[in-house]
N, C-alpha and C positions, 0 to 999 in steps of 0.2 A: 504494500500500500504506500502511496506517495504521501509526502508531508501535507500537501494541500487536501488530499482525500481524507487523511486522518483529521485534519482541522475541521473539515466540513462535517464529518461524522460526529465529532465531539460537539460542534455547534448545534447539530440536530438533536443530540441527546439532551443538551442543556435546554434547548427550546422546548422539547417534549416534557422535560421535568419542570420547566417553568422557574428554575433556580439554577445558579451556577453549581456545577459539579466539581470544578477545579478552581484552585486559587493559583494564579500565575505569579511565580516568584522569579527572582534572578537566576535561581538554580534549576528552574523548570516548573512542572505542574505538581501540585499537591492536592489530594482529594479534600473536598469540603465535607462537612458532616452529612450533607445530602448525598454527596458522591460516595461516601463510605457506606451509607444505607443502600444505595443502588448497587454498589459492588457486592455487598453481602448477599443481596437477593439474587443478583445475576449468578453468583457462585453457586447458590443453592439450586437454581434452575439448571445450571450446567451439570451439577452432580446428579440431579434427578434424571436428566436426559441420559446421562451416562449409565445410571442404574437401569433405566428402562431399556436401553440398547442391550445391556448385559442380560437382563431377564429374557428379552425376546430371543437373543442368541441361544440361551440355555434351553428355552422351549423349542426352538427350531431344531436342536440336536437331541431333543427329548431327554435332557438332563433334569428338567423341572416339569412339574405338572401334578395333577391329581389322578390317581388310579383308584377306581372303585372295585371292590371285590366282595362277592357274596359266597359264603361257605357255611357248611354245617359245623357246629362248635367243636367237635372232636378232631376235625382236620386242621384247625388253626395251629396248635402247638407242634404236631407231628409233621405236617406237610407244608403248611403255609409259611410258618416262621422261617424255616431254612431257605425257602424260595425267596422270601422278602430280603433276607440277609444277602443273598447273592445279587439280587436286583439292585440293592443300595450301593454295592461296590461300583457299578457303572453309572448309576443315576442317583447321586447322593442328595439331590435337592427334591426328589420326588416326595409326594405326600400321599398316604394311603388312607382310604376310607373303607373300613371292613365292617360288613354286616353279617351277623351270624343268625341263622334260623334253623329250626329243627326239621322243617319240611320245605319243599320247593314252593316258590311263590308264583 
């Protein structure tokens, strides 16, 4: 980005905020209290967007998500628990919802 492009972008941000975001000093620019507030919120938005991209990527490769399972109660400890343990090795962020019933629904 060029110096003039950056200056225009900062001027637009200040116009949108309706207040100065920077104090111009002989040493350069310093954030005002309003600028610090904007910076803090922008950082939160950036981190939230990064978290969203990460979650979507994990879901895309099926490392995260919810798996619903129905089973009869006596199969859970002997059959289902070992299978879930194996499943969690490759998909550690998965969430399971297990319903047990004594008969078919």
